[in-house]
PDB file of N, CA, C and O in Angstrom:
ATOM      1  N   UNK A   1     107.626 122.454  94.593  1.00  0.00           N
ATOM      2  CA  UNK A   1     106.480 122.335  93.719  1.00  0.00           C
ATOM      3  C   UNK A   1     106.824 121.633  92.415  1.00  0.00           C
ATOM      4  O   UNK A   1     105.925 121.174  91.711  1.00  0.00           O
ATOM      5  N   UNK A   2     108.072 121.543  92.089  1.00  0.00           N
ATOM      6  CA  UNK A   2     108.463 120.916  90.828  1.00  0.00           C
ATOM      7  C   UNK A   2     107.984 119.468  90.759  1.00  0.00           C
ATOM      8  O   UNK A   2     107.563 119.001  89.701  1.00  0.00           O
ATOM      9  N   UNK A   3     108.048 118.760  91.882  1.00  0.00           N
ATOM     10  CA  UNK A   3     107.597 117.363  91.896  1.00  0.00           C
ATOM     11  C   UNK A   3     106.100 117.288  91.631  1.00  0.00           C
ATOM     12  O   UNK A   3     105.639 116.414  90.896  1.00  0.00           O
ATOM     13  N   UNK A   4     105.337 118.207  92.230  1.00  0.00           N
ATOM     14  CA  UNK A   4     103.893 118.232  91.989  1.00  0.00           C
ATOM     15  C   UNK A   4     103.599 118.525  90.524  1.00  0.00           C
ATOM     16  O   UNK A   4     102.765 117.870  89.901  1.00  0.00           O
ATOM     17  N   UNK A   5     104.293 119.514  89.990  1.00  0.00           N
ATOM     18  CA  UNK A   5     104.064 119.880  88.592  1.00  0.00           C
ATOM     19  C   UNK A   5     104.452 118.743  87.648  1.00  0.00           C
ATOM     20  O   UNK A   5     103.817 118.549  86.612  1.00  0.00           O
ATOM     21  N   UNK A   6     105.482 118.003  88.005  1.00  0.00           N
ATOM     22  CA  UNK A   6     105.899 116.864  87.188  1.00  0.00           C
ATOM     23  C   UNK A   6     104.825 115.767  87.204  1.00  0.00           C
ATOM     24  O   UNK A   6     104.517 115.170  86.173  1.00  0.00           O
ATOM     25  N   UNK A   7     104.263 115.516  88.388  1.00  0.00           N
ATOM     26  CA  UNK A   7     103.195 114.507  88.479  1.00  0.00           C
ATOM     27  C   UNK A   7     101.949 114.956  87.724  1.00  0.00           C
ATOM     28  O   UNK A   7     101.263 114.139  87.110  1.00  0.00           O
ATOM     29  N   UNK A   8     101.657 116.251  87.768  1.00  0.00           N
ATOM     30  CA  UNK A   8     100.515 116.779  87.016  1.00  0.00           C
ATOM     31  C   UNK A   8     100.757 116.598  85.527  1.00  0.00           C
ATOM     32  O   UNK A   8      99.863 116.168  84.798  1.00  0.00           O
ATOM     33  N   UNK A   9     101.960 116.924  85.074  1.00  0.00           N
ATOM     34  CA  UNK A   9     102.318 116.760  83.661  1.00  0.00           C
ATOM     35  C   UNK A   9     102.164 115.298  83.235  1.00  0.00           C
ATOM     36  O   UNK A   9     101.554 115.007  82.205  1.00  0.00           O
ATOM     37  N   UNK A  10     102.718 114.384  84.031  1.00  0.00           N
ATOM     38  CA  UNK A  10     102.624 112.958  83.705  1.00  0.00           C
ATOM     39  C   UNK A  10     101.171 112.492  83.708  1.00  0.00           C
ATOM     40  O   UNK A  10     100.769 111.688  82.866  1.00  0.00           O
ATOM     41  N   UNK A  11     100.389 112.995  84.653  1.00  0.00           N
ATOM     42  CA  UNK A  11      98.968 112.650  84.709  1.00  0.00           C
ATOM     43  C   UNK A  11      98.216 113.121  83.481  1.00  0.00           C
ATOM     44  O   UNK A  11      97.353 112.415  82.959  1.00  0.00           O
ATOM     45  N   UNK A  12      98.549 114.322  83.020  1.00  0.00           N
ATOM     46  CA  UNK A  12      97.910 114.841  81.805  1.00  0.00           C
ATOM     47  C   UNK A  12      98.281 114.008  80.584  1.00  0.00           C
ATOM     48  O   UNK A  12      97.438 113.747  79.726  1.00  0.00           O
ATOM     49  N   UNK A  13      99.538 113.592  80.508  1.00  0.00           N
ATOM     50  CA  UNK A  13      99.958 112.730  79.383  1.00  0.00           C
ATOM     51  C   UNK A  13      99.246 111.378  79.460  1.00  0.00           C
ATOM     52  O   UNK A  13      98.842 110.829  78.435  1.00  0.00           O
ATOM     53  N   UNK A  14      99.094 110.847  80.664  1.00  0.00           N
ATOM     54  CA  UNK A  14      98.392 109.571  80.840  1.00  0.00           C
ATOM     55  C   UNK A  14      96.941 109.698  80.397  1.00  0.00           C
ATOM     56  O   UNK A  14      96.395 108.796  79.762  1.00  0.00           O
ATOM     57  N   UNK A  15      96.320 110.824  80.737  1.00  0.00           N
ATOM     58  CA  UNK A  15      94.928 111.059  80.331  1.00  0.00           C
ATOM     59  C   UNK A  15      94.824 111.090  78.814  1.00  0.00           C
ATOM     60  O   UNK A  15      93.920 110.490  78.233  1.00  0.00           O
ATOM     61  N   UNK A  16      95.757 111.793  78.177  1.00  0.00           N
ATOM     62  CA  UNK A  16      95.759 111.846  76.712  1.00  0.00           C
ATOM     63  C   UNK A  16      95.873 110.444  76.118  1.00  0.00           C
ATOM     64  O   UNK A  16      95.204 110.116  75.138  1.00  0.00           O
ATOM     65  N   UNK A  17      96.712 109.639  76.712  1.00  0.00           N
ATOM     66  CA  UNK A  17      96.914 108.270  76.232  1.00  0.00           C
ATOM     67  C   UNK A  17      95.632 107.456  76.387  1.00  0.00           C
ATOM     68  O   UNK A  17      95.193 106.800  75.443  1.00  0.00           O
ATOM     69  N   UNK A  18      95.037 107.498  77.570  1.00  0.00           N
ATOM     70  CA  UNK A  18      93.845 106.696  77.843  1.00  0.00           C
ATOM     71  C   UNK A  18      92.634 107.145  77.037  1.00  0.00           C
ATOM     72  O   UNK A  18      91.730 106.350  76.782  1.00  0.00           O
ATOM     73  N   UNK A  19      92.608 108.414  76.634  1.00  0.00           N
ATOM     74  CA  UNK A  19      91.487 108.928  75.852  1.00  0.00           C
ATOM     75  C   UNK A  19      91.759 108.896  74.353  1.00  0.00           C
ATOM     76  O   UNK A  19      90.882 109.229  73.556  1.00  0.00           O
ATOM     77  N   UNK A  20      92.957 108.501  73.967  1.00  0.00           N
ATOM     78  CA  UNK A  20      93.340 108.459  72.560  1.00  0.00           C
ATOM     79  C   UNK A  20      92.662 107.277  71.872  1.00  0.00           C
ATOM     80  O   UNK A  20      92.788 106.136  72.315  1.00  0.00           O
ATOM     81  N   UNK A  21      91.942 107.558  70.783  1.00  0.00           N
ATOM     82  CA  UNK A  21      91.206 106.504  70.080  1.00  0.00           C
ATOM     83  C   UNK A  21      92.123 105.395  69.590  1.00  0.00           C
ATOM     84  O   UNK A  21      91.779 104.217  69.687  1.00  0.00           O
ATOM     85  N   UNK A  22      93.273 105.755  69.073  1.00  0.00           N
ATOM     86  CA  UNK A  22      94.202 104.745  68.559  1.00  0.00           C
ATOM     87  C   UNK A  22      94.660 103.818  69.685  1.00  0.00           C
ATOM     88  O   UNK A  22      94.758 102.606  69.491  1.00  0.00           O
ATOM     89  N   UNK A  23      94.939 104.381  70.850  1.00  0.00           N
ATOM     90  CA  UNK A  23      95.335 103.558  71.995  1.00  0.00           C
ATOM     91  C   UNK A  23      94.191 102.643  72.405  1.00  0.00           C
ATOM     92  O   UNK A  23      94.396 101.454  72.652  1.00  0.00           O
ATOM     93  N   UNK A  24      92.999 103.192  72.477  1.00  0.00           N
ATOM     94  CA  UNK A  24      91.830 102.398  72.870  1.00  0.00           C
ATOM     95  C   UNK A  24      91.617 101.248  71.899  1.00  0.00           C
ATOM     96  O   UNK A  24      91.417 100.105  72.312  1.00  0.00           O
ATOM     97  N   UNK A  25      91.661 101.557  70.601  1.00  0.00           N
ATOM     98  CA  UNK A  25      91.461 100.507  69.590  1.00  0.00           C
ATOM     99  C   UNK A  25      92.547  99.442  69.691  1.00  0.00           C
ATOM    100  O   UNK A  25      92.262  98.245  69.645  1.00  0.00           O
ATOM    101  N   UNK A  26      93.781  99.883  69.828  1.00  0.00           N
ATOM    102  CA  UNK A  26      94.896  98.933  69.910  1.00  0.00           C
ATOM    103  C   UNK A  26      94.766  98.059  71.153  1.00  0.00           C
ATOM    104  O   UNK A  26      94.922  96.840  71.084  1.00  0.00           O
ATOM    105  N   UNK A  27      94.482  98.681  72.276  1.00  0.00           N
ATOM    106  CA  UNK A  27      94.362  97.936  73.526  1.00  0.00           C
ATOM    107  C   UNK A  27      93.240  96.905  73.428  1.00  0.00           C
ATOM    108  O   UNK A  27      93.430  95.737  73.767  1.00  0.00           O
ATOM    109  N   UNK A  28      92.073  97.343  72.963  1.00  0.00           N
ATOM    110  CA  UNK A  28      90.937  96.430  72.840  1.00  0.00           C
ATOM    111  C   UNK A  28      91.215  95.327  71.824  1.00  0.00           C
ATOM    112  O   UNK A  28      90.852  94.170  72.038  1.00  0.00           O
ATOM    113  N   UNK A  29      91.858  95.692  70.722  1.00  0.00           N
ATOM    114  CA  UNK A  29      92.178  94.705  69.694  1.00  0.00           C
ATOM    115  C   UNK A  29      93.129  93.635  70.199  1.00  0.00           C
ATOM    116  O   UNK A  29      92.924  92.445  69.959  1.00  0.00           O
ATOM    117  N   UNK A  30      94.165  94.062  70.897  1.00  0.00           N
ATOM    118  CA  UNK A  30      95.130  93.102  71.445  1.00  0.00           C
ATOM    119  C   UNK A  30      94.450  92.205  72.475  1.00  0.00           C
ATOM    120  O   UNK A  30      94.662  90.992  72.495  1.00  0.00           O
ATOM    121  N   UNK A  31      93.642  92.809  73.320  1.00  0.00           N
ATOM    122  CA  UNK A  31      92.944  92.031  74.345  1.00  0.00           C
ATOM    123  C   UNK A  31      92.012  90.995  73.712  1.00  0.00           C
ATOM    124  O   UNK A  31      91.971  89.845  74.150  1.00  0.00           O
ATOM    125  N   UNK A  32      91.267  91.401  72.685  1.00  0.00           N
ATOM    126  CA  UNK A  32      90.370  90.464  71.996  1.00  0.00           C
ATOM    127  C   UNK A  32      91.156  89.359  71.301  1.00  0.00           C
ATOM    128  O   UNK A  32      90.773  88.190  71.342  1.00  0.00           O
ATOM    129  N   UNK A  33      92.244  89.736  70.672  1.00  0.00           N
ATOM    130  CA  UNK A  33      93.079  88.759  69.968  1.00  0.00           C
ATOM    131  C   UNK A  33      93.650  87.721  70.934  1.00  0.00           C
ATOM    132  O   UNK A  33      93.624  86.523  70.652  1.00  0.00           O
ATOM    133  N   UNK A  34      94.157  88.177  72.056  1.00  0.00           N
ATOM    134  CA  UNK A  34      94.710  87.254  73.044  1.00  0.00           C
ATOM    135  C   UNK A  34      93.625  86.366  73.652  1.00  0.00           C
ATOM    136  O   UNK A  34      93.832  85.169  73.853  1.00  0.00           O
ATOM    137  N   UNK A  35      92.481  86.956  73.940  1.00  0.00           N
ATOM    138  CA  UNK A  35      91.381  86.181  74.509  1.00  0.00           C
ATOM    139  C   UNK A  35      90.909  85.112  73.532  1.00  0.00           C
ATOM    140  O   UNK A  35      90.646  83.975  73.923  1.00  0.00           O
ATOM    141  N   UNK A  36      90.804  85.479  72.273  1.00  0.00           N
ATOM    142  CA  UNK A  36      90.395  84.512  71.249  1.00  0.00           C
ATOM    143  C   UNK A  36      91.451  83.415  71.091  1.00  0.00           C
ATOM    144  O   UNK A  36      91.109  82.243  70.939  1.00  0.00           O
ATOM    145  N   UNK A  37      92.714  83.786  71.125  1.00  0.00           N
ATOM    146  CA  UNK A  37      93.789  82.796  71.021  1.00  0.00           C
ATOM    147  C   UNK A  37      93.732  81.824  72.196  1.00  0.00           C
ATOM    148  O   UNK A  37      93.940  80.623  72.023  1.00  0.00           O
ATOM    149  N   UNK A  38      93.454  82.334  73.376  1.00  0.00           N
ATOM    150  CA  UNK A  38      93.339  81.470  74.548  1.00  0.00           C
ATOM    151  C   UNK A  38      92.128  80.549  74.421  1.00  0.00           C
ATOM    152  O   UNK A  38      92.210  79.352  74.698  1.00  0.00           O
ATOM    153  N   UNK A  39      90.996  81.131  73.996  1.00  0.00           N
ATOM    154  CA  UNK A  39      89.751  80.368  73.876  1.00  0.00           C
ATOM    155  C   UNK A  39      89.871  79.226  72.874  1.00  0.00           C
ATOM    156  O   UNK A  39      89.314  78.149  73.086  1.00  0.00           O
ATOM    157  N   UNK A  40      90.594  79.458  71.791  1.00  0.00           N
ATOM    158  CA  UNK A  40      90.694  78.451  70.730  1.00  0.00           C
ATOM    159  C   UNK A  40      91.939  77.574  70.837  1.00  0.00           C
ATOM    160  O   UNK A  40      92.156  76.699  69.999  1.00  0.00           O
ATOM    161  N   UNK A  41      92.749  77.802  71.853  1.00  0.00           N
ATOM    162  CA  UNK A  41      93.975  77.000  71.986  1.00  0.00           C
ATOM    163  C   UNK A  41      93.629  75.585  72.453  1.00  0.00           C
ATOM    164  O   UNK A  41      92.677  75.388  73.208  1.00  0.00           O
ATOM    165  N   UNK A  42      94.404  74.611  72.001  1.00  0.00           N
ATOM    166  CA  UNK A  42      94.159  73.230  72.430  1.00  0.00           C
ATOM    167  C   UNK A  42      94.412  73.071  73.934  1.00  0.00           C
ATOM    168  O   UNK A  42      95.320  73.693  74.487  1.00  0.00           O
ATOM    169  N   UNK A  43      93.627  72.260  74.564  1.00  0.00           N
ATOM    170  CA  UNK A  43      93.754  72.035  76.005  1.00  0.00           C
ATOM    171  C   UNK A  43      95.138  71.502  76.372  1.00  0.00           C
ATOM    172  O   UNK A  43      95.628  71.759  77.472  1.00  0.00           O
ATOM    173  N   UNK A  44      95.757  70.775  75.478  1.00  0.00           N
ATOM    174  CA  UNK A  44      97.066  70.181  75.772  1.00  0.00           C
ATOM    175  C   UNK A  44      98.212  71.200  75.685  1.00  0.00           C
ATOM    176  O   UNK A  44      99.341  70.899  76.071  1.00  0.00           O
ATOM    177  N   UNK A  45      97.919  72.408  75.177  1.00  0.00           N
ATOM    178  CA  UNK A  45      98.962  73.429  75.003  1.00  0.00           C
ATOM    179  C   UNK A  45      99.052  74.328  76.239  1.00  0.00           C
ATOM    180  O   UNK A  45      98.760  75.522  76.174  1.00  0.00           O
ATOM    181  N   UNK A  46      99.454  73.744  77.346  1.00  0.00           N
ATOM    182  CA  UNK A  46      99.545  74.499  78.602  1.00  0.00           C
ATOM    183  C   UNK A  46     100.567  75.628  78.505  1.00  0.00           C
ATOM    184  O   UNK A  46     100.341  76.720  79.028  1.00  0.00           O
ATOM    185  N   UNK A  47     101.676  75.370  77.844  1.00  0.00           N
ATOM    186  CA  UNK A  47     102.717  76.396  77.714  1.00  0.00           C
ATOM    187  C   UNK A  47     102.211  77.590  76.894  1.00  0.00           C
ATOM    188  O   UNK A  47     102.460  78.742  77.249  1.00  0.00           O
ATOM    189  N   UNK A  48     101.511  77.308  75.813  1.00  0.00           N
ATOM    190  CA  UNK A  48     100.950  78.382  74.988  1.00  0.00           C
ATOM    191  C   UNK A  48      99.917  79.196  75.746  1.00  0.00           C
ATOM    192  O   UNK A  48      99.891  80.424  75.654  1.00  0.00           O
ATOM    193  N   UNK A  49      99.065  78.505  76.499  1.00  0.00           N
ATOM    194  CA  UNK A  49      98.051  79.201  77.302  1.00  0.00           C
ATOM    195  C   UNK A  49      98.713  80.073  78.374  1.00  0.00           C
ATOM    196  O   UNK A  49      98.246  81.174  78.667  1.00  0.00           O
ATOM    197  N   UNK A  50      99.785  79.574  78.944  1.00  0.00           N
ATOM    198  CA  UNK A  50     100.506  80.341  79.962  1.00  0.00           C
ATOM    199  C   UNK A  50     101.078  81.625  79.362  1.00  0.00           C
ATOM    200  O   UNK A  50     101.026  82.681  79.993  1.00  0.00           O
ATOM    201  N   UNK A  51     101.615  81.541  78.163  1.00  0.00           N
ATOM    202  CA  UNK A  51     102.148  82.738  77.496  1.00  0.00           C
ATOM    203  C   UNK A  51     101.036  83.743  77.211  1.00  0.00           C
ATOM    204  O   UNK A  51     101.217  84.948  77.383  1.00  0.00           O
ATOM    205  N   UNK A  52      99.889  83.238  76.777  1.00  0.00           N
ATOM    206  CA  UNK A  52      98.746  84.125  76.518  1.00  0.00           C
ATOM    207  C   UNK A  52      98.300  84.786  77.822  1.00  0.00           C
ATOM    208  O   UNK A  52      98.034  85.987  77.862  1.00  0.00           O
ATOM    209  N   UNK A  53      98.224  83.996  78.872  1.00  0.00           N
ATOM    210  CA  UNK A  53      97.838  84.524  80.184  1.00  0.00           C
ATOM    211  C   UNK A  53      98.798  85.630  80.628  1.00  0.00           C
ATOM    212  O   UNK A  53      98.364  86.690  81.079  1.00  0.00           O
ATOM    213  N   UNK A  54     100.087  85.383  80.501  1.00  0.00           N
ATOM    214  CA  UNK A  54     101.081  86.386  80.889  1.00  0.00           C
ATOM    215  C   UNK A  54     100.963  87.646  80.038  1.00  0.00           C
ATOM    216  O   UNK A  54     101.140  88.756  80.540  1.00  0.00           O
ATOM    217  N   UNK A  55     100.666  87.477  78.760  1.00  0.00           N
ATOM    218  CA  UNK A  55     100.481  88.633  77.878  1.00  0.00           C
ATOM    219  C   UNK A  55      99.271  89.447  78.314  1.00  0.00           C
ATOM    220  O   UNK A  55      99.325  90.677  78.335  1.00  0.00           O
ATOM    221  N   UNK A  56      98.188  88.777  78.661  1.00  0.00           N
ATOM    222  CA  UNK A  56      96.995  89.481  79.148  1.00  0.00           C
ATOM    223  C   UNK A  56      97.279  90.198  80.465  1.00  0.00           C
ATOM    224  O   UNK A  56      96.803  91.311  80.688  1.00  0.00           O
ATOM    225  N   UNK A  57      98.054  89.556  81.334  1.00  0.00           N
ATOM    226  CA  UNK A  57      98.411  90.191  82.604  1.00  0.00           C
ATOM    227  C   UNK A  57      99.256  91.441  82.368  1.00  0.00           C
ATOM    228  O   UNK A  57      99.067  92.461  83.031  1.00  0.00           O
ATOM    229  N   UNK A  58     100.175  91.354  81.435  1.00  0.00           N
ATOM    230  CA  UNK A  58     101.022  92.499  81.108  1.00  0.00           C
ATOM    231  C   UNK A  58     100.191  93.646  80.537  1.00  0.00           C
ATOM    232  O   UNK A  58     100.416  94.809  80.871  1.00  0.00           O
ATOM    233  N   UNK A  59      99.242  93.316  79.684  1.00  0.00           N
ATOM    234  CA  UNK A  59      98.359  94.324  79.102  1.00  0.00           C
ATOM    235  C   UNK A  59      97.553  95.021  80.203  1.00  0.00           C
ATOM    236  O   UNK A  59      97.402  96.242  80.200  1.00  0.00           O
ATOM    237  N   UNK A  60      97.045  94.230  81.132  1.00  0.00           N
ATOM    238  CA  UNK A  60      96.288  94.779  82.258  1.00  0.00           C
ATOM    239  C   UNK A  60      97.179  95.665  83.128  1.00  0.00           C
ATOM    240  O   UNK A  60      96.757  96.734  83.568  1.00  0.00           O
ATOM    241  N   UNK A  61      98.394  95.222  83.370  1.00  0.00           N
ATOM    242  CA  UNK A  61      99.346  95.997  84.178  1.00  0.00           C
ATOM    243  C   UNK A  61      99.697  97.323  83.499  1.00  0.00           C
ATOM    244  O   UNK A  61      99.823  98.353  84.161  1.00  0.00           O
ATOM    245  N   UNK A  62      99.851  97.286  82.188  1.00  0.00           N
ATOM    246  CA  UNK A  62     100.151  98.501  81.435  1.00  0.00           C
ATOM    247  C   UNK A  62      99.047  99.533  81.619  1.00  0.00           C
ATOM    248  O   UNK A  62      99.317 100.694  81.927  1.00  0.00           O
ATOM    249  N   UNK A  63      97.808  99.105  81.428  1.00  0.00           N
ATOM    250  CA  UNK A  63      96.686 100.035  81.570  1.00  0.00           C
ATOM    251  C   UNK A  63      96.570 100.528  83.014  1.00  0.00           C
ATOM    252  O   UNK A  63      96.289 101.704  83.245  1.00  0.00           O
ATOM    253  N   UNK A  64      96.783  99.641  83.982  1.00  0.00           N
ATOM    254  CA  UNK A  64      96.711 100.036  85.390  1.00  0.00           C
ATOM    255  C   UNK A  64      97.796 101.057  85.732  1.00  0.00           C
ATOM    256  O   UNK A  64      97.551 101.987  86.501  1.00  0.00           O
ATOM    257  N   UNK A  65      98.975 100.892  85.173  1.00  0.00           N
ATOM    258  CA  UNK A  65     100.074 101.821  85.429  1.00  0.00           C
ATOM    259  C   UNK A  65      99.762 103.204  84.852  1.00  0.00           C
ATOM    260  O   UNK A  65     100.016 104.223  85.495  1.00  0.00           O
ATOM    261  N   UNK A  66      99.220 103.231  83.655  1.00  0.00           N
ATOM    262  CA  UNK A  66      98.854 104.512  83.039  1.00  0.00           C
ATOM    263  C   UNK A  66      97.727 105.167  83.832  1.00  0.00           C
ATOM    264  O   UNK A  66      97.748 106.377  84.057  1.00  0.00           O
ATOM    265  N   UNK A  67      96.744 104.375  84.256  1.00  0.00           N
ATOM    266  CA  UNK A  67      95.638 104.896  85.059  1.00  0.00           C
ATOM    267  C   UNK A  67      96.149 105.432  86.396  1.00  0.00           C
ATOM    268  O   UNK A  67      95.669 106.459  86.877  1.00  0.00           O
ATOM    269  N   UNK A  68      97.105 104.753  86.988  1.00  0.00           N
ATOM    270  CA  UNK A  68      97.701 105.215  88.246  1.00  0.00           C
ATOM    271  C   UNK A  68      98.382 106.572  88.052  1.00  0.00           C
ATOM    272  O   UNK A  68      98.275 107.448  88.910  1.00  0.00           O
ATOM    273  N   UNK A  69      99.071 106.745  86.941  1.00  0.00           N
ATOM    274  CA  UNK A  69      99.711 108.036  86.647  1.00  0.00           C
ATOM    275  C   UNK A  69      98.666 109.133  86.516  1.00  0.00           C
ATOM    276  O   UNK A  69      98.870 110.254  86.982  1.00  0.00           O
ATOM    277  N   UNK A  70      97.550 108.805  85.883  1.00  0.00           N
ATOM    278  CA  UNK A  70      96.459 109.765  85.741  1.00  0.00           C
ATOM    279  C   UNK A  70      95.935 110.172  87.116  1.00  0.00           C
ATOM    280  O   UNK A  70      95.793 111.363  87.395  1.00  0.00           O
ATOM    281  N   UNK A  71      95.650 109.206  87.966  1.00  0.00           N
ATOM    282  CA  UNK A  71      95.113 109.492  89.299  1.00  0.00           C
ATOM    283  C   UNK A  71      96.122 110.249  90.163  1.00  0.00           C
ATOM    284  O   UNK A  71      95.746 111.154  90.907  1.00  0.00           O
ATOM    285  N   UNK A  72      97.384 109.888  90.068  1.00  0.00           N
ATOM    286  CA  UNK A  72      98.430 110.591  90.812  1.00  0.00           C
ATOM    287  C   UNK A  72      98.504 112.048  90.366  1.00  0.00           C
ATOM    288  O   UNK A  72      98.682 112.945  91.190  1.00  0.00           O
ATOM    289  N   UNK A  73      98.367 112.280  89.073  1.00  0.00           N
ATOM    290  CA  UNK A  73      98.367 113.639  88.547  1.00  0.00           C
ATOM    291  C   UNK A  73      97.191 114.453  89.051  1.00  0.00           C
ATOM    292  O   UNK A  73      97.335 115.636  89.362  1.00  0.00           O
ATOM    293  N   UNK A  74      96.031 113.826  89.132  1.00  0.00           N
ATOM    294  CA  UNK A  74      94.845 114.518  89.650  1.00  0.00           C
ATOM    295  C   UNK A  74      95.047 114.920  91.110  1.00  0.00           C
ATOM    296  O   UNK A  74      94.724 116.037  91.512  1.00  0.00           O
ATOM    297  N   UNK A  75      95.585 113.992  91.888  1.00  0.00           N
ATOM    298  CA  UNK A  75      95.838 114.296  93.301  1.00  0.00           C
ATOM    299  C   UNK A  75      96.890 115.390  93.460  1.00  0.00           C
ATOM    300  O   UNK A  75      96.761 116.255  94.326  1.00  0.00           O
ATOM    301  N   UNK A  76      97.915 115.356  92.640  1.00  0.00           N
ATOM    302  CA  UNK A  76      98.952 116.390  92.693  1.00  0.00           C
ATOM    303  C   UNK A  76      98.363 117.751  92.340  1.00  0.00           C
ATOM    304  O   UNK A  76      98.733 118.761  92.938  1.00  0.00           O
ATOM    305  N   UNK A  77      97.457 117.781  91.381  1.00  0.00           N
ATOM    306  CA  UNK A  77      96.808 119.033  90.994  1.00  0.00           C
ATOM    307  C   UNK A  77      95.986 119.583  92.159  1.00  0.00           C
ATOM    308  O   UNK A  77      96.031 120.781  92.442  1.00  0.00           O
ATOM    309  N   UNK A  78      95.245 118.718  92.825  1.00  0.00           N
ATOM    310  CA  UNK A  78      94.471 119.159  93.991  1.00  0.00           C
ATOM    311  C   UNK A  78      95.388 119.682  95.099  1.00  0.00           C
ATOM    312  O   UNK A  78      95.091 120.696  95.731  1.00  0.00           O
ATOM    313  N   UNK A  79      96.488 118.992  95.325  1.00  0.00           N
ATOM    314  CA  UNK A  79      97.440 119.422  96.352  1.00  0.00           C
ATOM    315  C   UNK A  79      98.043 120.780  96.008  1.00  0.00           C
ATOM    316  O   UNK A  79      98.188 121.636  96.880  1.00  0.00           O
ATOM    317  N   UNK A  80      98.391 120.975  94.747  1.00  0.00           N
ATOM    318  CA  UNK A  80      98.963 122.246  94.313  1.00  0.00           C
ATOM    319  C   UNK A  80      97.946 123.377  94.469  1.00  0.00           C
ATOM    320  O   UNK A  80      98.292 124.466  94.928  1.00  0.00           O
ATOM    321  N   UNK A  81      96.697 123.122  94.090  1.00  0.00           N
ATOM    322  CA  UNK A  81      95.649 124.130  94.255  1.00  0.00           C
ATOM    323  C   UNK A  81      95.469 124.481  95.730  1.00  0.00           C
ATOM    324  O   UNK A  81      95.309 125.648  96.085  1.00  0.00           O
ATOM    325  N   UNK A  82      95.496 123.464  96.576  1.00  0.00           N
ATOM    326  CA  UNK A  82      95.343 123.682  98.013  1.00  0.00           C
ATOM    327  C   UNK A  82      96.492 124.539  98.553  1.00  0.00           C
ATOM    328  O   UNK A  82      96.261 125.464  99.332  1.00  0.00           O
ATOM    329  N   UNK A  83      97.707 124.240  98.148  1.00  0.00           N
ATOM    330  CA  UNK A  83      98.865 125.015  98.604  1.00  0.00           C
ATOM    331  C   UNK A  83      98.776 126.464  98.136  1.00  0.00           C
ATOM    332  O   UNK A  83      99.113 127.383  98.882  1.00  0.00           O
ATOM    333  N   UNK A  84      98.322 126.664  96.905  1.00  0.00           N
ATOM    334  CA  UNK A  84      98.186 128.033  96.393  1.00  0.00           C
ATOM    335  C   UNK A  84      97.111 128.784  97.163  1.00  0.00           C
ATOM    336  O   UNK A  84      97.267 129.969  97.458  1.00  0.00           O
ATOM    337  N   UNK A  85      96.019 128.098  97.489  1.00  0.00           N
ATOM    338  CA  UNK A  85      94.950 128.723  98.261  1.00  0.00           C
ATOM    339  C   UNK A  85      95.458 129.122  99.642  1.00  0.00           C
ATOM    340  O   UNK A  85      95.176 130.222 100.116  1.00  0.00           O
ATOM    341  N   UNK A  86      96.199 128.237 100.279  1.00  0.00           N
ATOM    342  CA  UNK A  86      96.762 128.561 101.592  1.00  0.00           C
ATOM    343  C   UNK A  86      97.734 129.731 101.506  1.00  0.00           C
ATOM    344  O   UNK A  86      97.743 130.596 102.382  1.00  0.00           O
ATOM    345  N   UNK A  87      98.541 129.763 100.471  1.00  0.00           N
ATOM    346  CA  UNK A  87      99.495 130.864 100.295  1.00  0.00           C
ATOM    347  C   UNK A  87      98.754 132.177 100.079  1.00  0.00           C
ATOM    348  O   UNK A  87      99.150 133.209 100.621  1.00  0.00           O
ATOM    349  N   UNK A  88      97.683 132.145  99.291  1.00  0.00           N
ATOM    350  CA  UNK A  88      96.889 133.352  99.056  1.00  0.00           C
ATOM    351  C   UNK A  88      96.248 133.840 100.350  1.00  0.00           C
ATOM    352  O   UNK A  88      96.221 135.043 100.613  1.00  0.00           O
ATOM    353  N   UNK A  89      95.738 132.931 101.149  1.00  0.00           N
ATOM    354  CA  UNK A  89      95.136 133.312 102.432  1.00  0.00           C
ATOM    355  C   UNK A  89      96.179 133.927 103.358  1.00  0.00           C
ATOM    356  O   UNK A  89      95.911 134.923 104.031  1.00  0.00           O
ATOM    357  N   UNK A  90      97.352 133.339 103.388  1.00  0.00           N
ATOM    358  CA  UNK A  90      98.422 133.870 104.242  1.00  0.00           C
ATOM    359  C   UNK A  90      98.796 135.285 103.807  1.00  0.00           C
ATOM    360  O   UNK A  90      99.023 136.147 104.655  1.00  0.00           O
ATOM    361  N   UNK A  91      98.865 135.535 102.510  1.00  0.00           N
ATOM    362  CA  UNK A  91      99.183 136.874 102.007  1.00  0.00           C
ATOM    363  C   UNK A  91      98.122 137.878 102.429  1.00  0.00           C
ATOM    364  O   UNK A  91      98.443 139.001 102.819  1.00  0.00           O
ATOM    365  N   UNK A  92      96.847 137.473 102.350  1.00  0.00           N
ATOM    366  CA  UNK A  92      95.763 138.371 102.742  1.00  0.00           C
ATOM    367  C   UNK A  92      95.843 138.712 104.228  1.00  0.00           C
ATOM    368  O   UNK A  92      95.647 139.861 104.623  1.00  0.00           O
ATOM    369  N   UNK A  93      96.128 137.717 105.033  1.00  0.00           N
ATOM    370  CA  UNK A  93      96.215 137.935 106.482  1.00  0.00           C
ATOM    371  C   UNK A  93      97.387 138.851 106.811  1.00  0.00           C
ATOM    372  O   UNK A  93      97.264 139.724 107.670  1.00  0.00           O
ATOM    373  N   UNK A  94      98.505 138.667 106.150  1.00  0.00           N
ATOM    374  CA  UNK A  94      99.695 139.469 106.433  1.00  0.00           C
ATOM    375  C   UNK A  94      99.557 140.907 105.949  1.00  0.00           C
ATOM    376  O   UNK A  94     100.284 141.780 106.423  1.00  0.00           O
ATOM    377  N   UNK A  95      98.661 141.171 105.035  1.00  0.00           N
ATOM    378  CA  UNK A  95      98.448 142.545 104.546  1.00  0.00           C
ATOM    379  C   UNK A  95      97.752 143.408 105.583  1.00  0.00           C
ATOM    380  O   UNK A  95      97.914 144.628 105.589  1.00  0.00           O
ATOM    381  N   UNK A  96      96.991 142.791 106.447  1.00  0.00           N
ATOM    382  CA  UNK A  96      96.221 143.567 107.427  1.00  0.00           C
ATOM    383  C   UNK A  96      97.015 143.893 108.622  1.00  0.00           C
ATOM    384  O   UNK A  96      96.512 144.542 109.540  1.00  0.00           O
TER     385      UNK A  96
END
């Protein structure tokens, strides 16, 4: 169960991060800044645009990774609840 509890813990931390106003503001601010930099960059600056694109991809990957941790934690919590329910049922059956 330690692995399940660890995933639940990580999922809870991910939820805190995704719901944190400072994180939300920072994420949105960086995304807007990069998008604006890309929009206003000269067409001839392919290398600069590529760096901006990679930065946006990294930002997206970061959020996706945190969201994945959140979802994994939710699933681990459901699995742990299910195991506890099965254990409780087994105890009841064995008492009779």
